[in-house]
Structures are given as C-alpha cells and as structure tokens.
C-alpha positions, -999 to +999 in steps of 0.1 A: +463-066+000+452-070+036+417-073+050+410-072+087+378-073+108+375-053+141+344-061+161+337-032+183+307-047+202+279-072+196+264-051+168+291-027+156+324-032+138+346-022+109+365-038+081+399-023+071+411-029+036+448-019+028+459-020-008+496-018-015+511-002-047+519-036-061+482-046-058+470-018-082+499-005-103+494-029-132+457-024-133+461+014-131+484+014-161+459-007-181+431+017-171+451+047-182+457+031-216+419+023-219+410+059-212+437+072-237+422+050-264+386+062-258+392+099-251+400+124-277+431+144-270+438+174-292+469+171-313+472+133-310+458+104-329+440+078-308+465+052-295+496+076-301+496+097-269+528+096-249+525+075-217+537+104-195+509+127-209+483+100-204+494+095-168+492+132-162+458+135-177+441+103-165+464+090-136+442+102-108+409+090-124+424+056-133+437+053-097+403+060-083+386+035-106+410+007-099+415+012-061+377+016-055+370-015-075+397-035-056+386-022-022+349-030-028+357-065-042+380-073-012+354-060+013+325-080+000+346-111-005+356-109+032+319-106+042+309-136+020+339-158+030+334-152+067+296-154+065+291-120+083+255-112+089+253-075+085+226-049+083+223-024+055+255-020+035+291-012+047+297+026+048+331+043+045+343+055+078+345+092+083+380+086+095+392+073+062+414+097+043+429+086+010+451+106-014+447+090-048+474+112-064+501+093-046+513+058-054+513+046-018+494+021+003+458+031+005+438+022+035+400+021+037+379+016+068+343+005+064+318+008+092+294-022+095+264-031+116+259-067+127+225-084+129+216-092+165+214-128+176+177-139+176+168-169+198+132-179+190+113-212+185+079-207+170+066-240+184+069-225+219+049-194+211+011-191+217-009-169+194-047-162+196-070-168+166-104-152+166-133-169+148-160-143+142-195-157+145-220-149+118-253-141+136-289-144+121-291-106+124-260-101+103-274-124+076-307-106+077-290-072+075-269-083+045-301-097+028-318-064+032-287-046+017-289-070-013-326-064-017-321-026-018-290-029-042-309-052-067-342-034-063-358-010-087-373+024-088-411+026-092-436+055-090-444+063-054-468+085-035-446+099-008-409+108-012-382+093+011-346+103+015-334+079-012-363+088-036-359+106-069-381+137-075-386+149-110-400+183-118-395+219-129-378+248-112-382+286-113-360+313-096-378+334-070-376+370-059-368+378-022-405+381-015-412+346-029-428+356-062-416+343-096-386+363-109-391+379-143-364+367-166-351+345-138-336+310-143-362+283-152-356+247-155-382+227-173-370+192-163-347+182-135-341+155-110-332+158-073-326+132-047-325+143-010-298+118-001-273+136-024-279+171-012-251+185+010-273+204+035-295+184+058-319+212+063-324+217+025-327+178+020-356+177+046-376+199+023-378+171-003-388+143+022-424+133+027-436+152-004-463+142-030-468+148-067-481+183-072-463+198-042-442+230-045-409+230-026-391+263-019-353+257-014-319+273-020-297+255-046-266+273-033-271+259+002-284+225-010-252+220-031-229+231-004-215+259-027-204+234-053-205+252-086-205+219-106-235+206-087-254+239-089-248+241-127-260+206-131-291+211-111-300+244-129-288+235-163-265+266-164-229+273-171-205+264-142-190+299-143-224+314-137-232+291-107-215+310-079-236+341-087-269+323-081-280+331-046-317+331-049-343+306-036-361+284-062-395+267-063-395+231-073-428+217-086-429+179-081-442+161-112-431+126-104-417+106-075-397+075-079-392+053-048-369+023-043-387-010-043-367-039-028-361-069-048-383-099-041-369-133-030-371-148-064-348-171-085-338-140-105-327-123-073-307-153-061-290-155-094-281-118-094-266-120-059-248-154-061-246-163-097-268-186-118-284-215-100-260-213-070-290-213-048-325-226-058-345-218-027-347-191+000-331-215+025-302-222+002-298-185-006-296-175+030-271-203+038-249-190+009-251-155+022-240-167+056-210-185+039-202-153+021-201-133+053-181-161+069-156-158+041-154-121+044-150-123+082-123-150+078-102-123+060-107-101+091-097-130+114-066-137+093-056-100+094-060-099+131-038-130+134-010-112+116-013-085+143-012-109+171+015-131+156+038-101+153+031-090+189+037-126+202+068-133+182+083-099+190+078-105+227+092-141+225+123-128+207+129-101+233+125-073+208+123-047+237+159-054+247+172-064+212+204-045+204+207-027+170+236-007+156+215+025+161+240+052+151+252+032+121+216+026+110+207+062+113+236+071+091+227+044+066+191+055+064+200+092+060+223+082+032+194+065+014+171+096+018+159+111-014+164+147-002+178+167+027+144+171+045+140+133+044+174+128+058+167+152+087+136+132+096+156+100+101+164+109+137+128+118+145+114+086+129+141+062+140+122+047+170+094+036+145+121+025+119+140+005+145+107-014+154+102-022+117+138-034+114+135-056+144+103-072+131+117-077+097+147-095+112+125-117+135+101-125+105+130-134+082+145-156+110+111-174+113+108-178+076+142-193+074+136-217+102+102-227+088+118-231+053+094-207+036+099-205-001+078-188-028+071-208-059+060-196-094+026-212-086+024-190-055+032-159-076+008-168-103-020-175-078-016-141-061-014-124-095-047-141-105-062-129-072-052-093-079-065-095-114-098-108-103-101-080-078-094-054-104-121-068-128-146-071-099-143-033-093-158-029-127-185-054-120-168-081-140-168-113-119-165-150-127-141-145-156-128-177-173-096-191-160-077-184-193-085-147-192-073-144-156-041-164-164-034-141-194-037-109-174-019-124-144+010-133-166+012-098-180+011-084-145+042-105-136+061-091-166+062-057-147+094-059-126+080-037-099+047-054-097+064-088-097+086-077-068+056-066-048+037-099-056+068-118-045+071-099-013+034-103-005+034-140-014+064-146+010+046-127+038+015-147+033+033-180+033+053-170+064+021-163+083+005-195+071+036-214+083+035-196+116-001-206+121+009-243+115+039-242+137+029-221+167+004-230+195-029-216+183-055-206+209-088-203+190-116-182+204-152-176+190-162-140+193-190-117+180-184-089+156-187-064+184-161-082+205-138-086+176-140-048+168-134-040+205-099-057+202-089-028+179-107-002+199-087-012+230-054-009+212-064+025+198-071+036+233-035+027+244-020+049+217 
C-alpha cells in the first residue's frame, strides 16, 4: 500500500492511496466467506456453498467493503501521522475511477483543504469595553414600572387606556335603535389597551359609570373571530357575520393603582428583607439595572472582540480552499435546494469559517478548557431561566442541580451547553489577555453603537 501527499498550494492538496492486490486479497476472501455464512442461498446449507459461487455472488461487494475500509484507514492514518491540519473532511476526487470487479491495483485520490496559517497574539490586540452608566432617570423609570406591575385595580371615576370597563351590551340597528332579537350581553369586560383599532379604543377612554358607548366590535377586534366571540359571548363561527354597532353601558370602572413604597412592595420586587428602606430599595434597583446592562456590555464586547481579532489576524486576506469548501458544504446539504444555495451563501459562510478558525486558535493559545463544573454551572443558569419564565424564582440549589443534571443527560442539549461554555470561557480569557480600553457611556451612546453599524449595512 502506498500513500502520498501532493500539496497544490497553501490551502489545497490531495492524498493518493494505492492499494495493491496483495494488500486486500486475503481480507476479501474472508469477507466473501462471512457473507456466505450470513446470507441464505437457495439450494445450499449455510457454510456449504462452493467458493467459486460465493465469489461470483459476493466478490464485488466484498472487494468494495475491504478496499473502502483499507483506503479510509490509510488516508486518516496519514493525516494523523503527519499532523495535517485540514478543513472539513477529505473528499474523493472526481478524477478517481476504480473498477472493483478487477483484482488490480486500486488508486484513490482524495481532495483536501488545508487550514490557513494564523499569526495572532491576543496580548497585542486592543478591544473596547463599554460600561453603561445607570442614571437616576433610569432608576426612577424602572421603579415606576415596578409600581405599575405590582399595583392593583381599584374602582375609579374616569377610565384610562389601561382601565377595565365592566358593563352590558346590546346590538343596534343602522339607525342606532336597539335591535329586536339582536345580540345582548348582560356582563362583559373591555379594556381599551387590548382593542386592535385605535379609533374604537378612544371611545372607551375618559368615560364614567353610567355612560353609554356606541362602538363596532368587528372593527375593535380587528376582525378576529376569537376576540369577537369572547366579547359578545357567541360562537366563534357566528362572529364573522356580526357587522352591527353595539351600545356598551358602563356599570363599573377599574383603574390601576400603583403600589406604594412599603415593605410589602420591596419584598415583592426584590425578595423578602433584601431592602428595608426606600433608600436601600432604590440602591438595589440600581444594582439590578447595572447587572442587566452588564450583560449588554458583555455582548457588545463579543462583537468588538471578534472585529478586533479578525482584523489582527488579517481575515480580509486570509486564504481558504474556497472551491473545496463549496463542494464540501454542498455535500452536507440536506436537499438539492440547500445545496444550490451554497454558492450564494458562501461569502457569509467563509467569514464564519474564518472566525471559527481564529477563535479556535485563540482558545488553544489561551489554553481554554471546559470543565464539568462549567457545564453544570451553565445548565443551572438555563434551568433557573426556564423556571423564572413561569414566575418561579429563588429555587433551592438541590432543585436546580437535579434539573440541571437531567438537562445534561440529553446529548444534544449537552453538546449545546458545552459549545456555549467553551465560547463564554474563550471570551473571558480574551478579556484577560487583550488590552482592554474601557469607556463609560450612557444608554443612548451605547445603543448608537449598534445604530451606526446598521447604517453601514
């Protein structure tokens, strides 16, 4: 068996694997016998089929099985032994033509794409990091939002957009009189903020108990059969036929009363006894906002780190085995349409490949490794987020640990967590190794960073 490497240029090459008859004849004979023992052949007992017939029946298949296995093993062994850094996987050259019906030397040519050389030292790269300042106005706005969220509804004199109006409804004729045998609703609730049409919603704002409001449910619900049916207490199938105006008689108005700055409110927002005075509460709200904005700052850092490292590594002029990669990506497509899009999407794909290579290089240089503790920590974070969506916060550690462990038993989920943990640790390592230029900015200035980039696209 002979294996040779031909390097065409910096990023393209091929490996030729030549397999002589003496390399495969013995294994082919064994494979034919195995197939003869496992396949039913009419007129013969298992193990008593003449060798000539077995060769006639299974010779080509046995040859294909053995030669393919030998070629693959020799190919990958050569890659490992010579520490070749390749992209994707070797692909059989279109020039390879093999006749497996003949006991001759079989030659396979595999196209390969080499990884480009990446010269990069993270310590020499400068990356900005934006600290977003939390203003008094932001704290006040957040506090107002909390007061509304944890407030309660109380009887009111005049309706606002977020009020609830309870009352009765009756269908009207075109002249505005009550429709005989029309639809009547003894008790229903309407809130202007949930109506689809702004004009119809305005009819319910600034109203008092005892007022009569003429409106059109079809317009108010934006034609939604489900919403019309719910409003009029009728069957959904009947709703599209209802085109009439209705008169709504206001019997009760409930307005939102903001929560007061009490211990009960502080506990509801922050947890029991986290803050015991208004000053402590506002300070905790500021810390909360700072933490939330820290996540935004960290995300922005990943954007700027990628840009800075791509530039430092010379990504714009980085060579890739483009034609090889297009062919490789097309071979991995799930269908023909997806394969056809490879050419169109390749510019974006090649940028992603370059970044992946640079990031992997950085991770190796900075000795980034993911531990079981890292995986468990991220799984616990995801678990806590899922429970928080259902309003279940501050769960005991043993509960989080149990659900996190179950999450890691799912292979796909575990792979996603491992990838995310590696990415997070890589960016953390970059932040420690690179030259970080910190800058304090307002929320507006921070948001403008993204707007400027959107304008460039």
